[in-house]
A tleap script that builds the chain and sets N, CA, C and O, in Angstrom:
source leaprc.protein.ff14SB
mol = sequence {
  NMET LYS ASP TYR GLU LYS MET LEU LYS GLU
  VAL MET ALA LYS LEU PRO THR LYS ALA ARG
  GLU ARG LYS ARG PHE GLU VAL PRO LYS ALA
  GLN ILE ARG VAL SER GLY VAL LYS THR TYR
  ILE SER ASN PHE ASN GLU LEU LEU SER THR
  LEU ARG ARG GLU PRO GLN HIE MET ALA LYS
  PHE ILE ALA LYS GLN LEU ALA THR ALA GLY
  TRP ILE GLU LYS ASN GLU LEU ILE LEU GLN
  GLY THR ILE ARG SER GLN LEU ILE GLN GLN
  LYS ILE GLU GLN TYR VAL GLN SER TYR VAL
  VAL CYS LYS ALA CYS LYS ASN PRO ASP THR
  LYS LEU VAL LYS GLU GLY ARG LEU THR PHE
  LEU ARG CYS GLU ALA CYS GLY CYS ARG TYR
  PRO VAL GLU ARG CVAL
}
set mol.1.N position { 39.984 -8.836 -9.653 }
set mol.1.CA position { 38.886 -9.241 -9.060 }
set mol.1.C position { 38.440 -9.484 -8.058 }
set mol.1.O position { 37.312 -9.265 -7.615 }
set mol.2.N position { 39.738 -10.196 -7.403 }
set mol.2.CA position { 39.782 -10.629 -6.150 }
set mol.2.C position { 39.343 -9.455 -4.818 }
set mol.2.O position { 38.555 -9.529 -3.876 }
set mol.3.N position { 40.458 -8.201 -5.388 }
set mol.3.CA position { 40.124 -7.296 -4.591 }
set mol.3.C position { 38.551 -6.668 -4.537 }
set mol.3.O position { 37.908 -6.337 -3.541 }
set mol.4.N position { 38.211 -6.627 -5.783 }
set mol.4.CA position { 36.410 -6.398 -5.763 }
set mol.4.C position { 36.012 -7.020 -4.808 }
set mol.4.O position { 35.634 -6.390 -3.821 }
set mol.5.N position { 35.976 -8.551 -4.818 }
set mol.5.CA position { 35.191 -9.192 -4.285 }
set mol.5.C position { 35.392 -8.982 -2.826 }
set mol.5.O position { 34.425 -8.897 -2.068 }
set mol.6.N position { 36.746 -8.889 -2.371 }
set mol.6.CA position { 37.042 -8.632 -0.758 }
set mol.6.C position { 36.341 -7.328 -0.437 }
set mol.6.O position { 35.526 -7.245 0.482 }
set mol.7.N position { 36.648 -6.408 -1.142 }
set mol.7.CA position { 35.761 -5.175 -0.681 }
set mol.7.C position { 34.250 -4.999 -0.362 }
set mol.7.O position { 33.678 -4.360 0.521 }
set mol.8.N position { 33.691 -5.960 -1.610 }
set mol.8.CA position { 32.308 -6.054 -1.480 }
set mol.8.C position { 31.784 -6.990 -0.187 }
set mol.8.O position { 30.706 -6.757 0.360 }
set mol.9.N position { 32.572 -7.950 0.185 }
set mol.9.CA position { 32.050 -8.744 1.347 }
set mol.9.C position { 32.472 -7.692 2.605 }
set mol.9.O position { 31.673 -7.728 3.541 }
set mol.10.N position { 33.649 -6.728 2.771 }
set mol.10.CA position { 33.789 -6.072 3.728 }
set mol.10.C position { 32.357 -5.009 3.917 }
set mol.10.O position { 31.730 -4.866 4.966 }
set mol.11.N position { 32.064 -4.338 2.602 }
set mol.11.CA position { 31.038 -3.318 2.815 }
set mol.11.C position { 29.935 -4.086 3.093 }
set mol.11.O position { 29.147 -3.459 3.801 }
set mol.12.N position { 29.498 -5.386 2.772 }
set mol.12.CA position { 28.189 -5.914 3.015 }
set mol.12.C position { 28.331 -6.245 4.579 }
set mol.12.O position { 27.419 -5.756 5.245 }
set mol.13.N position { 29.318 -6.999 5.326 }
set mol.13.CA position { 29.719 -6.918 6.690 }
set mol.13.C position { 29.450 -5.623 7.446 }
set mol.13.O position { 29.089 -5.636 8.623 }
set mol.14.N position { 29.594 -4.731 6.889 }
set mol.14.CA position { 29.118 -3.550 7.686 }
set mol.14.C position { 27.919 -2.991 7.573 }
set mol.14.O position { 27.621 -2.198 8.466 }
set mol.15.N position { 27.142 -3.182 6.723 }
set mol.15.CA position { 25.749 -2.658 6.601 }
set mol.15.C position { 25.036 -3.425 7.742 }
set mol.15.O position { 25.414 -4.496 8.216 }
set mol.16.N position { 23.987 -2.741 8.096 }
set mol.16.CA position { 22.822 -2.984 8.952 }
set mol.16.C position { 22.213 -3.946 8.848 }
set mol.16.O position { 21.634 -3.925 7.762 }
set mol.17.N position { 21.952 -5.065 9.544 }
set mol.17.CA position { 20.946 -6.184 9.262 }
set mol.17.C position { 19.616 -5.774 8.545 }
set mol.17.O position { 19.208 -6.569 7.698 }
set mol.18.N position { 19.024 -4.855 8.728 }
set mol.18.CA position { 17.873 -4.202 8.088 }
set mol.18.C position { 18.408 -4.018 6.544 }
set mol.18.O position { 17.637 -4.429 5.677 }
set mol.19.N position { 19.332 -3.590 6.225 }
set mol.19.CA position { 19.882 -3.027 4.432 }
set mol.19.C position { 20.036 -4.391 3.696 }
set mol.19.O position { 19.779 -4.493 2.497 }
set mol.20.N position { 20.422 -5.331 4.379 }
set mol.20.CA position { 20.674 -6.520 3.902 }
set mol.20.C position { 19.473 -7.618 4.159 }
set mol.20.O position { 19.615 -8.762 3.725 }
set mol.21.N position { 18.797 -7.400 4.569 }
set mol.21.CA position { 17.258 -8.355 4.495 }
set mol.21.C position { 16.288 -7.701 3.366 }
set mol.21.O position { 15.881 -6.540 3.313 }
set mol.22.N position { 16.074 -8.611 2.618 }
set mol.22.CA position { 14.919 -8.217 1.774 }
set mol.22.C position { 13.473 -9.288 1.711 }
set mol.22.O position { 13.040 -10.140 0.935 }
set mol.23.N position { 13.074 -8.700 2.953 }
set mol.23.CA position { 11.656 -9.377 3.350 }
set mol.23.C position { 10.590 -8.830 1.950 }
set mol.23.O position { 10.450 -7.735 1.407 }
set mol.24.N position { 10.005 -10.104 1.735 }
set mol.24.CA position { 8.665 -9.782 0.957 }
set mol.24.C position { 7.735 -8.897 1.881 }
set mol.24.O position { 7.429 -9.098 3.057 }
set mol.25.N position { 7.310 -7.704 0.911 }
set mol.25.CA position { 6.141 -7.095 1.347 }
set mol.25.C position { 4.737 -8.053 1.323 }
set mol.25.O position { 4.328 -8.812 0.444 }
set mol.26.N position { 4.183 -7.714 2.621 }
set mol.26.CA position { 2.715 -8.571 2.674 }
set mol.26.C position { 1.741 -7.549 2.956 }
set mol.26.O position { 1.956 -6.704 3.826 }
set mol.27.N position { 0.722 -7.572 2.301 }
set mol.27.CA position { -0.207 -7.051 2.612 }
set mol.27.C position { -1.227 -7.721 3.423 }
set mol.27.O position { -1.670 -8.841 3.168 }
set mol.28.N position { -1.639 -6.869 4.570 }
set mol.28.CA position { -2.784 -7.849 5.603 }
set mol.28.C position { -3.747 -8.320 4.703 }
set mol.28.O position { -3.879 -7.811 3.590 }
set mol.29.N position { -4.463 -9.301 5.122 }
set mol.29.CA position { -5.725 -9.825 4.244 }
set mol.29.C position { -6.962 -9.063 5.140 }
set mol.29.O position { -7.021 -8.864 6.353 }
set mol.30.N position { -8.007 -8.688 3.964 }
set mol.30.CA position { -8.934 -7.992 4.735 }
set mol.30.C position { -10.374 -8.658 5.289 }
set mol.30.O position { -11.250 -9.254 4.663 }
set mol.31.N position { -10.265 -8.304 6.776 }
set mol.31.CA position { -11.443 -9.009 7.381 }
set mol.31.C position { -12.450 -8.502 7.355 }
set mol.31.O position { -12.804 -7.513 7.996 }
set mol.32.N position { -13.406 -9.502 6.146 }
set mol.32.CA position { -14.863 -8.977 5.829 }
set mol.32.C position { -15.772 -9.728 6.635 }
set mol.32.O position { -15.810 -10.881 7.065 }
set mol.33.N position { -16.561 -8.617 6.712 }
set mol.33.CA position { -18.162 -9.337 7.441 }
set mol.33.C position { -18.945 -8.747 6.872 }
set mol.33.O position { -18.735 -7.543 6.726 }
set mol.34.N position { -20.356 -9.429 6.228 }
set mol.34.CA position { -21.812 -8.674 5.683 }
set mol.34.C position { -22.688 -8.873 6.641 }
set mol.34.O position { -22.892 -9.973 7.156 }
set mol.35.N position { -23.290 -7.774 6.957 }
set mol.35.CA position { -24.501 -7.508 7.784 }
set mol.35.C position { -25.620 -6.628 6.817 }
set mol.35.O position { -25.482 -5.448 6.491 }
set mol.36.N position { -26.754 -7.518 6.453 }
set mol.36.CA position { -27.810 -7.096 5.869 }
set mol.36.C position { -27.435 -6.568 4.652 }
set mol.36.O position { -26.824 -7.466 4.073 }
set mol.37.N position { -27.484 -5.482 3.888 }
set mol.37.CA position { -26.992 -4.829 2.480 }
set mol.37.C position { -25.481 -4.154 2.960 }
set mol.37.O position { -25.070 -3.342 2.131 }
set mol.38.N position { -24.762 -4.309 3.912 }
set mol.38.CA position { -23.440 -3.404 3.969 }
set mol.38.C position { -22.361 -4.894 4.284 }
set mol.38.O position { -22.558 -5.988 4.812 }
set mol.39.N position { -21.393 -4.342 3.757 }
set mol.39.CA position { -20.154 -4.935 4.051 }
set mol.39.C position { -18.937 -4.139 4.916 }
set mol.39.O position { -18.655 -2.948 4.781 }
set mol.40.N position { -18.451 -4.855 5.606 }
set mol.40.CA position { -17.527 -4.275 6.583 }
set mol.40.C position { -16.052 -4.645 6.556 }
set mol.40.O position { -15.683 -5.783 6.844 }
set mol.41.N position { -15.326 -3.810 6.255 }
set mol.41.CA position { -13.638 -4.033 6.487 }
set mol.41.C position { -13.217 -3.725 7.755 }
set mol.41.O position { -12.757 -2.595 7.920 }
set mol.42.N position { -13.292 -4.766 9.045 }
set mol.42.CA position { -13.031 -4.720 10.056 }
set mol.42.C position { -11.530 -4.539 10.553 }
set mol.42.O position { -11.247 -4.108 11.671 }
set mol.43.N position { -10.750 -4.859 9.743 }
set mol.43.CA position { -9.248 -4.497 10.120 }
set mol.43.C position { -8.708 -3.170 9.002 }
set mol.43.O position { -7.658 -3.189 8.360 }
set mol.44.N position { -9.563 -2.258 8.997 }
set mol.44.CA position { -9.257 -1.394 8.024 }
set mol.44.C position { -7.861 -0.456 8.466 }
set mol.44.O position { -6.950 -0.086 7.725 }
set mol.45.N position { -8.056 -0.190 10.088 }
set mol.45.CA position { -6.948 0.662 10.466 }
set mol.45.C position { -5.657 -0.074 10.565 }
set mol.45.O position { -4.622 0.541 10.823 }
set mol.46.N position { -5.669 -1.594 10.338 }
set mol.46.CA position { -4.133 -2.256 10.220 }
set mol.46.C position { -3.848 -2.136 8.849 }
set mol.46.O position { -2.645 -2.058 8.601 }
set mol.47.N position { -4.740 -2.092 7.729 }
set mol.47.CA position { -4.304 -1.915 6.374 }
set mol.47.C position { -3.690 -0.420 6.100 }
set mol.47.O position { -2.811 -0.242 5.257 }
set mol.48.N position { -4.143 0.451 6.755 }
set mol.48.CA position { -3.812 1.836 6.752 }
set mol.48.C position { -2.573 1.841 7.176 }
set mol.48.O position { -1.693 2.166 6.379 }
set mol.49.N position { -2.229 1.473 8.558 }
set mol.49.CA position { -1.115 1.441 9.201 }
set mol.49.C position { 0.053 0.748 8.611 }
set mol.49.O position { 1.182 1.199 8.804 }
set mol.50.N position { -0.188 -0.561 7.744 }
set mol.50.CA position { 0.864 -1.353 7.202 }
set mol.50.C position { 1.227 -0.594 5.887 }
set mol.50.O position { 2.400 -0.558 5.515 }
set mol.51.N position { 0.063 0.116 5.061 }
set mol.51.CA position { 0.587 0.600 3.740 }
set mol.51.C position { 0.768 2.144 4.038 }
set mol.51.O position { 1.089 2.887 3.111 }
set mol.52.N position { 0.591 2.580 5.159 }
set mol.52.CA position { 1.022 4.040 5.584 }
set mol.52.C position { 0.433 4.835 4.583 }
set mol.52.O position { 1.135 5.355 3.716 }
set mol.53.N position { -1.129 5.020 4.630 }
set mol.53.CA position { -1.534 5.762 3.694 }
set mol.53.C position { -2.947 6.598 4.414 }
set mol.53.O position { -3.316 6.189 5.514 }
set mol.54.N position { -3.521 7.477 3.922 }
set mol.54.CA position { -4.599 8.269 4.584 }
set mol.54.C position { -5.896 7.548 4.254 }
set mol.54.O position { -6.146 7.100 3.135 }
set mol.55.N position { -6.767 7.462 5.388 }
set mol.55.CA position { -7.974 6.996 5.321 }
set mol.55.C position { -8.818 7.229 4.114 }
set mol.55.O position { -9.096 6.317 3.334 }
set mol.56.N position { -9.156 8.257 3.992 }
set mol.56.CA position { -9.918 8.978 3.002 }
set mol.56.C position { -9.365 8.727 1.601 }
set mol.56.O position { -10.126 8.706 0.634 }
set mol.57.N position { -8.205 8.559 1.495 }
set mol.57.CA position { -7.764 8.043 0.121 }
set mol.57.C position { -7.934 6.472 -0.279 }
set mol.57.O position { -8.435 5.938 -1.269 }
set mol.58.N position { -7.334 5.965 0.856 }
set mol.58.CA position { -7.845 4.222 0.353 }
set mol.58.C position { -9.474 3.921 0.344 }
set mol.58.O position { -9.974 3.014 -0.320 }
set mol.59.N position { -10.189 4.792 1.154 }
set mol.59.CA position { -11.592 4.306 1.309 }
set mol.59.C position { -12.128 5.135 -0.163 }
set mol.59.O position { -12.935 4.416 -0.752 }
set mol.60.N position { -11.957 6.030 -0.654 }
set mol.60.CA position { -12.578 6.395 -1.509 }
set mol.60.C position { -11.783 5.558 -2.907 }
set mol.60.O position { -12.477 5.176 -3.849 }
set mol.61.N position { -10.488 5.373 -2.892 }
set mol.61.CA position { -10.368 4.463 -4.088 }
set mol.61.C position { -11.147 3.141 -4.358 }
set mol.61.O position { -11.571 2.803 -5.463 }
set mol.62.N position { -11.290 2.375 -3.091 }
set mol.62.CA position { -11.948 0.883 -2.814 }
set mol.62.C position { -13.577 1.387 -3.129 }
set mol.62.O position { -14.211 0.538 -3.754 }
set mol.63.N position { -14.278 2.538 -2.815 }
set mol.63.CA position { -15.622 2.443 -2.874 }
set mol.63.C position { -15.706 2.949 -4.504 }
set mol.63.O position { -16.833 2.893 -4.996 }
set mol.64.N position { -14.828 3.337 -5.195 }
set mol.64.CA position { -14.936 4.055 -6.489 }
set mol.64.C position { -14.646 2.614 -7.231 }
set mol.64.O position { -15.574 2.232 -7.943 }
set mol.65.N position { -13.644 1.875 -7.174 }
set mol.65.CA position { -13.634 0.795 -7.865 }
set mol.65.C position { -14.679 -0.325 -7.773 }
set mol.65.O position { -14.782 -1.126 -8.702 }
set mol.66.N position { -15.446 -0.407 -6.699 }
set mol.66.CA position { -16.445 -1.461 -6.429 }
set mol.66.C position { -17.945 -0.749 -6.966 }
set mol.66.O position { -18.993 -1.378 -7.109 }
set mol.67.N position { -17.774 0.573 -7.194 }
set mol.67.CA position { -18.749 1.448 -7.991 }
set mol.67.C position { -20.052 1.377 -6.560 }
set mol.67.O position { -21.123 0.834 -6.832 }
set mol.68.N position { -19.891 1.815 -5.456 }
set mol.68.CA position { -20.446 1.938 -4.259 }
set mol.68.C position { -20.400 2.978 -3.570 }
set mol.68.O position { -19.590 3.855 -3.871 }
set mol.69.N position { -21.161 3.109 -2.606 }
set mol.69.CA position { -20.694 4.115 -1.610 }
set mol.69.C position { -19.896 3.546 -0.371 }
set mol.69.O position { -20.158 2.452 0.128 }
set mol.70.N position { -19.082 4.235 -0.001 }
set mol.70.CA position { -18.498 3.798 1.245 }
set mol.70.C position { -18.035 4.822 2.479 }
set mol.70.O position { -17.604 5.909 2.094 }
set mol.71.N position { -18.067 4.649 3.588 }
set mol.71.CA position { -17.391 5.518 4.413 }
set mol.71.C position { -16.611 4.932 5.510 }
set mol.71.O position { -16.391 3.726 5.612 }
set mol.72.N position { -16.182 5.882 6.369 }
set mol.72.CA position { -14.973 4.943 7.589 }
set mol.72.C position { -16.142 5.292 8.986 }
set mol.72.O position { -16.912 6.238 8.822 }
set mol.73.N position { -16.185 4.803 9.798 }
set mol.73.CA position { -16.840 4.697 11.039 }
set mol.73.C position { -16.432 3.683 11.733 }
set mol.73.O position { -16.622 2.507 11.420 }
set mol.74.N position { -15.677 4.193 13.001 }
set mol.74.CA position { -15.255 3.664 14.116 }
set mol.74.C position { -14.171 2.326 13.861 }
set mol.74.O position { -14.133 1.193 14.340 }
set mol.75.N position { -13.397 2.989 12.952 }
set mol.75.CA position { -12.030 2.351 12.223 }
set mol.75.C position { -12.356 1.212 11.404 }
set mol.75.O position { -11.591 0.262 11.235 }
set mol.76.N position { -13.772 1.346 10.781 }
set mol.76.CA position { -14.243 0.295 9.880 }
set mol.76.C position { -14.361 1.005 8.833 }
set mol.76.O position { -14.645 2.196 8.963 }
set mol.77.N position { -14.136 0.337 7.319 }
set mol.77.CA position { -14.603 1.060 6.191 }
set mol.77.C position { -15.826 0.351 6.031 }
set mol.77.O position { -15.707 -0.864 6.187 }
set mol.78.N position { -17.151 0.833 5.721 }
set mol.78.CA position { -18.339 0.293 5.342 }
set mol.78.C position { -18.807 0.486 4.134 }
set mol.78.O position { -19.201 1.609 3.819 }
set mol.79.N position { -18.848 -0.607 3.213 }
set mol.79.CA position { -19.635 -0.280 1.852 }
set mol.79.C position { -20.880 -0.620 1.752 }
set mol.79.O position { -21.139 -1.550 2.516 }
set mol.80.N position { -21.911 -0.204 1.033 }
set mol.80.CA position { -23.020 -0.096 0.662 }
set mol.80.C position { -22.909 -1.428 -0.276 }
set mol.80.O position { -22.067 -1.523 -1.170 }
set mol.81.N position { -23.874 -2.461 0.039 }
set mol.81.CA position { -24.220 -3.519 -0.747 }
set mol.81.C position { -23.037 -4.866 -0.341 }
set mol.81.O position { -21.895 -4.768 0.110 }
set mol.82.N position { -23.618 -5.760 -0.607 }
set mol.82.CA position { -23.014 -7.317 -0.304 }
set mol.82.C position { -21.796 -7.349 -1.473 }
set mol.82.O position { -22.059 -7.502 -2.665 }
set mol.83.N position { -20.788 -7.226 -1.093 }
set mol.83.CA position { -19.629 -7.301 -1.896 }
set mol.83.C position { -18.686 -8.735 -1.295 }
set mol.83.O position { -18.575 -8.983 -0.095 }
set mol.84.N position { -18.024 -9.631 -2.473 }
set mol.84.CA position { -17.223 -10.684 -2.044 }
set mol.84.C position { -15.976 -10.149 -1.147 }
set mol.84.O position { -15.671 -8.967 -0.991 }
set mol.85.N position { -15.358 -11.226 -0.620 }
set mol.85.CA position { -13.996 -10.902 0.025 }
set mol.85.C position { -13.219 -10.907 -1.004 }
set mol.85.O position { -12.556 -9.876 -1.120 }
set mol.86.N position { -13.050 -11.760 -1.855 }
set mol.86.CA position { -12.199 -11.828 -2.948 }
set mol.86.C position { -12.230 -10.753 -3.844 }
set mol.86.O position { -11.100 -10.453 -4.229 }
set mol.87.N position { -13.101 -10.093 -4.292 }
set mol.87.CA position { -13.189 -8.821 -4.788 }
set mol.87.C position { -12.718 -7.831 -3.981 }
set mol.87.O position { -12.057 -7.056 -4.673 }
set mol.88.N position { -12.748 -7.517 -2.918 }
set mol.88.CA position { -12.322 -6.495 -1.777 }
set mol.88.C position { -11.053 -6.910 -2.079 }
set mol.88.O position { -10.596 -6.182 -2.961 }
set mol.89.N position { -10.296 -7.744 -1.744 }
set mol.89.CA position { -8.903 -8.089 -1.528 }
set mol.89.C position { -8.201 -7.868 -2.946 }
set mol.89.O position { -7.017 -7.536 -2.897 }
set mol.90.N position { -8.798 -8.014 -4.224 }
set mol.90.CA position { -8.457 -7.709 -5.281 }
set mol.90.C position { -8.116 -6.193 -5.522 }
set mol.90.O position { -7.075 -5.780 -6.034 }
set mol.91.N position { -8.997 -5.558 -5.143 }
set mol.91.CA position { -9.006 -4.323 -5.230 }
set mol.91.C position { -7.954 -3.532 -4.167 }
set mol.91.O position { -7.498 -2.470 -4.591 }
set mol.92.N position { -7.553 -3.952 -2.875 }
set mol.92.CA position { -6.816 -3.923 -2.175 }
set mol.92.C position { -5.479 -3.741 -2.806 }
set mol.92.O position { -4.874 -2.691 -3.020 }
set mol.93.N position { -5.109 -5.077 -3.084 }
set mol.93.CA position { -3.934 -5.231 -4.222 }
set mol.93.C position { -3.931 -4.281 -5.284 }
set mol.93.O position { -2.863 -3.681 -5.410 }
set mol.94.N position { -4.786 -4.000 -6.034 }
set mol.94.CA position { -4.736 -3.369 -7.096 }
set mol.94.C position { -3.930 -1.920 -6.449 }
set mol.94.O position { -2.941 -1.416 -6.981 }
set mol.95.N position { -4.714 -1.309 -4.977 }
set mol.95.CA position { -4.521 0.092 -4.753 }
set mol.95.C position { -2.996 -0.040 -4.408 }
set mol.95.O position { -2.301 0.963 -4.574 }
set mol.96.N position { -2.319 -1.389 -3.862 }
set mol.96.CA position { -1.037 -1.410 -3.556 }
set mol.96.C position { -0.337 -1.228 -4.460 }
set mol.96.O position { 0.574 -0.421 -4.278 }
set mol.97.N position { -0.442 -1.821 -5.667 }
set mol.97.CA position { 0.251 -1.506 -6.764 }
set mol.97.C position { 0.316 -0.325 -7.413 }
set mol.97.O position { 1.320 -0.073 -8.080 }
set mol.98.N position { -0.715 0.566 -7.325 }
set mol.98.CA position { -0.870 1.795 -8.063 }
set mol.98.C position { -0.471 2.958 -6.959 }
set mol.98.O position { 0.066 4.002 -7.329 }
set mol.99.N position { -0.730 2.734 -5.789 }
set mol.99.CA position { -0.195 3.898 -4.836 }
set mol.99.C position { 0.667 3.382 -3.558 }
set mol.99.O position { 0.567 4.037 -2.521 }
set mol.100.N position { 1.318 2.498 -3.579 }
set mol.100.CA position { 2.281 2.035 -2.523 }
set mol.100.C position { 3.715 1.732 -3.305 }
set mol.100.O position { 4.752 2.391 -3.220 }
set mol.101.N position { 3.515 0.778 -3.935 }
set mol.101.CA position { 4.748 0.107 -4.173 }
set mol.101.C position { 5.517 0.683 -5.497 }
set mol.101.O position { 4.917 0.854 -6.558 }
set mol.102.N position { 6.611 0.904 -5.360 }
set mol.102.CA position { 7.496 1.730 -6.075 }
set mol.102.C position { 7.646 1.008 -7.479 }
set mol.102.O position { 7.917 -0.181 -7.647 }
set mol.103.N position { 7.412 1.986 -8.472 }
set mol.103.CA position { 7.483 0.687 -9.786 }
set mol.103.C position { 9.212 0.467 -10.173 }
set mol.103.O position { 9.471 -0.481 -10.915 }
set mol.104.N position { 10.268 1.257 -9.718 }
set mol.104.CA position { 11.329 1.039 -10.113 }
set mol.104.C position { 12.186 -0.080 -9.116 }
set mol.104.O position { 12.936 -0.940 -9.579 }
set mol.105.N position { 11.928 0.109 -7.737 }
set mol.105.CA position { 12.644 -0.918 -6.914 }
set mol.105.C position { 11.791 -1.676 -6.061 }
set mol.105.O position { 12.216 -2.145 -5.005 }
set mol.106.N position { 10.597 -1.830 -6.452 }
set mol.106.CA position { 9.563 -2.583 -5.882 }
set mol.106.C position { 9.530 -2.304 -4.216 }
set mol.106.O position { 9.017 -3.135 -3.466 }
set mol.107.N position { 9.991 -1.340 -3.827 }
set mol.107.CA position { 9.922 -1.246 -2.544 }
set mol.107.C position { 8.805 -0.414 -1.688 }
set mol.107.O position { 8.700 0.807 -1.807 }
set mol.108.N position { 8.092 -1.084 -0.932 }
set mol.108.CA position { 6.751 -0.116 -0.364 }
set mol.108.C position { 7.063 1.008 0.329 }
set mol.108.O position { 6.050 1.700 0.441 }
set mol.109.N position { 8.189 1.592 0.939 }
set mol.109.CA position { 8.546 2.863 1.465 }
set mol.109.C position { 8.503 4.034 0.673 }
set mol.109.O position { 9.498 4.633 0.266 }
set mol.110.N position { 6.977 4.438 0.403 }
set mol.110.CA position { 6.922 5.557 -0.365 }
set mol.110.C position { 6.151 6.070 0.292 }
set mol.110.O position { 5.694 5.535 1.302 }
set mol.111.N position { 5.719 7.576 -0.243 }
set mol.111.CA position { 4.795 8.306 0.294 }
set mol.111.C position { 4.238 8.997 -1.045 }
set mol.111.O position { 4.772 9.006 -2.154 }
set mol.112.N position { 2.901 9.630 -0.606 }
set mol.112.CA position { 2.153 10.530 -1.651 }
set mol.112.C position { 2.351 11.811 -1.250 }
set mol.112.O position { 2.216 12.270 -0.116 }
set mol.113.N position { 2.676 12.356 -2.240 }
set mol.113.CA position { 3.097 13.825 -2.173 }
set mol.113.C position { 2.521 14.594 -3.091 }
set mol.113.O position { 2.756 14.424 -4.287 }
set mol.114.N position { 1.665 15.568 -2.628 }
set mol.114.CA position { 0.959 16.437 -3.513 }
set mol.114.C position { 1.566 17.572 -4.018 }
set mol.114.O position { 2.033 18.227 -3.087 }
set mol.115.N position { 1.805 18.207 -5.356 }
set mol.115.CA position { 2.589 19.068 -5.854 }
set mol.115.C position { 1.453 19.849 -6.917 }
set mol.115.O position { 1.222 19.536 -8.085 }
set mol.116.N position { 0.958 20.732 -6.281 }
set mol.116.CA position { 0.219 21.603 -7.319 }
set mol.116.C position { -1.082 20.878 -7.514 }
set mol.116.O position { -1.770 20.670 -6.515 }
set mol.117.N position { -1.534 20.434 -8.802 }
set mol.117.CA position { -2.705 19.812 -8.985 }
set mol.117.C position { -2.380 18.238 -9.282 }
set mol.117.O position { -3.244 17.499 -9.754 }
set mol.118.N position { -1.016 17.773 -8.956 }
set mol.118.CA position { -0.487 16.578 -9.365 }
set mol.118.C position { -0.123 16.012 -8.022 }
set mol.118.O position { 0.329 16.604 -7.042 }
set mol.119.N position { -0.476 14.468 -8.215 }
set mol.119.CA position { 0.067 13.700 -6.846 }
set mol.119.C position { 1.117 12.820 -7.259 }
set mol.119.O position { 0.958 12.018 -8.179 }
set mol.120.N position { 2.367 12.954 -6.507 }
set mol.120.CA position { 3.569 11.797 -6.842 }
set mol.120.C position { 3.627 10.852 -6.063 }
set mol.120.O position { 3.264 10.953 -4.891 }
set mol.121.N position { 4.026 9.928 -6.508 }
set mol.121.CA position { 4.648 8.475 -5.577 }
set mol.121.C position { 5.952 8.707 -5.408 }
set mol.121.O position { 6.754 8.538 -6.326 }
set mol.122.N position { 6.313 9.140 -4.153 }
set mol.122.CA position { 7.931 9.431 -3.930 }
set mol.122.C position { 8.144 8.233 -3.220 }
set mol.122.O position { 7.271 7.832 -2.451 }
set mol.123.N position { 9.459 7.454 -3.419 }
set mol.123.CA position { 10.187 6.293 -2.970 }
set mol.123.C position { 10.993 6.796 -2.223 }
set mol.123.O position { 11.820 7.639 -2.570 }
set mol.124.N position { 10.836 6.272 -0.919 }
set mol.124.CA position { 11.942 6.778 -0.047 }
set mol.124.C position { 13.342 5.731 0.170 }
set mol.124.O position { 14.313 5.987 0.880 }
set mol.125.N position { 13.161 4.700 -0.523 }
set mol.125.CA position { 14.453 4.007 -0.810 }
set mol.125.C position { 15.126 4.137 -1.821 }
set mol.125.O position { 16.343 4.164 -1.641 }
set mol.126.N position { 14.584 4.270 -3.311 }
set mol.126.CA position { 15.674 5.069 -4.249 }
set mol.126.C position { 15.551 6.000 -4.728 }
set mol.126.O position { 16.141 6.269 -5.774 }
set mol.127.N position { 14.532 7.021 -3.972 }
set mol.127.CA position { 14.484 8.407 -4.578 }
set mol.127.C position { 13.722 8.762 -5.623 }
set mol.127.O position { 13.521 9.941 -5.916 }
set mol.128.N position { 13.057 7.390 -6.506 }
set mol.128.CA position { 12.328 7.677 -7.558 }
set mol.128.C position { 10.942 8.462 -7.390 }
set mol.128.O position { 10.160 8.179 -6.482 }
set mol.129.N position { 10.702 9.442 -8.305 }
set mol.129.CA position { 9.091 10.135 -8.066 }
set mol.129.C position { 8.563 9.971 -9.532 }
set mol.129.O position { 9.205 10.203 -10.556 }
set mol.130.N position { 7.336 9.550 -9.442 }
set mol.130.CA position { 6.541 9.634 -10.599 }
set mol.130.C position { 5.009 9.716 -10.343 }
set mol.130.O position { 4.448 9.218 -9.367 }
set mol.131.N position { 4.381 10.438 -11.385 }
set mol.131.CA position { 3.121 11.031 -10.896 }
set mol.131.C position { 2.001 9.563 -11.039 }
set mol.131.O position { 2.197 8.686 -11.880 }
set mol.132.N position { 0.995 9.543 -10.177 }
set mol.132.CA position { 0.072 8.591 -9.823 }
set mol.132.C position { -1.329 9.257 -10.379 }
set mol.132.O position { -1.379 10.486 -10.427 }
set mol.133.N position { -2.367 8.553 -10.763 }
set mol.133.CA position { -3.697 9.014 -11.196 }
set mol.133.C position { -4.431 9.677 -9.617 }
set mol.133.O position { -4.056 9.394 -8.480 }
set mol.134.N position { -5.459 10.535 -9.978 }
set mol.134.CA position { -6.116 10.988 -9.130 }
set mol.134.C position { -7.205 9.755 -8.610 }
set mol.134.O position { -7.572 8.875 -9.388 }
set mol.135.N position { -7.492 9.797 -7.721 }
set mol.135.CA position { -8.450 8.859 -6.902 }
set mol.135.C position { -9.960 9.435 -7.239 }
set mol.135.O position { -10.950 8.901 -6.738 }
savepdb mol mol.pdb
quit
C-alpha cells in the first residue's frame, strides 16, 4: 500500500496545476435592464463566451422558456415584455444544466455536436456523449 501512495504522489506532482485544480464553474450574473415593454440582457456576449455556445441557440432557449419573443441586437438579447431578473437568471441556470455541464463529470468543458437529426452534448474532459433535447 505504501508503494501505491508513493507512486500516486509522484504522479500528482508531475500533473500540470490546471489539471490538479478543481475550480467551481460560475455562470456570470445576467445584467438586466428594462426599458418600456422590453427587457435587455446587456452582457449576453459575456454569457456566450463563458458558456461557449452559439448566440441563436441560447437566445432561442431563453425566449422559448419565458414564452416571449426574443432577438439579438448589438451584442444584447432583447426580450419582449417586462421580465424579472431572477426569472431570467433561473432560465440561464437551467440552460447551463441542460446544455453546458456534463452529467457524468460535472465539467463545463463540453460541445454541442449535431449528428443527423440529433444533437449530442460531448464532454471534452471525460469523453462522455449523450443526446440533448431540441430547443
